[in-house]
N, C-alpha and C positions, 0 to 999 in steps of 0.2 A: 467400553472402547470410546475414546474421544473422537468426535466427528472432525473431519478435516474442514477447516474454516477458509483456507486459501486454496483455490483450484485454478487450473489453466485448461482451457478447452479451445481448440482452434475455431470452433463455431461461435464462441462468445468473445466479443471484444478483441477479435483477431489473435486470440491466444494469450493475451496479457493476463497476469495473475489477478483474479477477482475474489471478492468475498463470496463464498459459496451461496448459491441461490439468488444472486443479484448480478447486476452488470456494473457494480461499483468496483473500480480497479484499486489495487494497492497504490498505484501511482496517484490517483485522485485523493486518497486519504492522506498520503504524504504531502501532496501539494497544499491541501487545506491546512494541515498542521503547520507547514513551513510558512504559510501566509499569515499565521497568527490566530487561526480559528481554534477555539477550544474544543475539547472532546464533546462537551455538552452542545455546542453549536452544530457540530457535525451530526450528532445523534438527532437533534431537532430537525435538521435539513434532510436527513435520510432515515426515516423511521424504521426501516428494515435492518439497519445496522445495530450492533450491540457493542458495549465496551469490550467484550471478549473478542469480537471481530476486529475492532480497531487495534487491540493489543496484538492479535495474530498478524495483522498487516505490518505492524512495526517489527515484530519478531522475524517475519518473512524477509523484510527488507534488510535487516541486520545480518541475517544468515546469508542472504544473497551477496551482500557486500563483502562479508568475511571470506567467501569462496572466490571472489574475484581478485585479480591483480590490479592494483590501483597505481596509475602513473601520475606523478605530479604534473600540474599544468604550469608551464612557464608563463610568467607575467609578460604581457605585451609591453614593449618599449615604445613610448610615445614622444 
């Protein structure tokens, strides 16, 4: 049985999805990747993370977005 890598517990990080056994949120992993950090840099900064955990965070985010209805944002007129 594959262990669950992304968990949510109201007692940990206010219930945000985190990497199991850590307080590292999926949100933090996504923010770091979006800021241009490489997977290697993230792994170096957070030794408890694994490549598998980062992949699980990306998969979780993709599945969460797939389940949501996304509304286009109108561009502001200036």
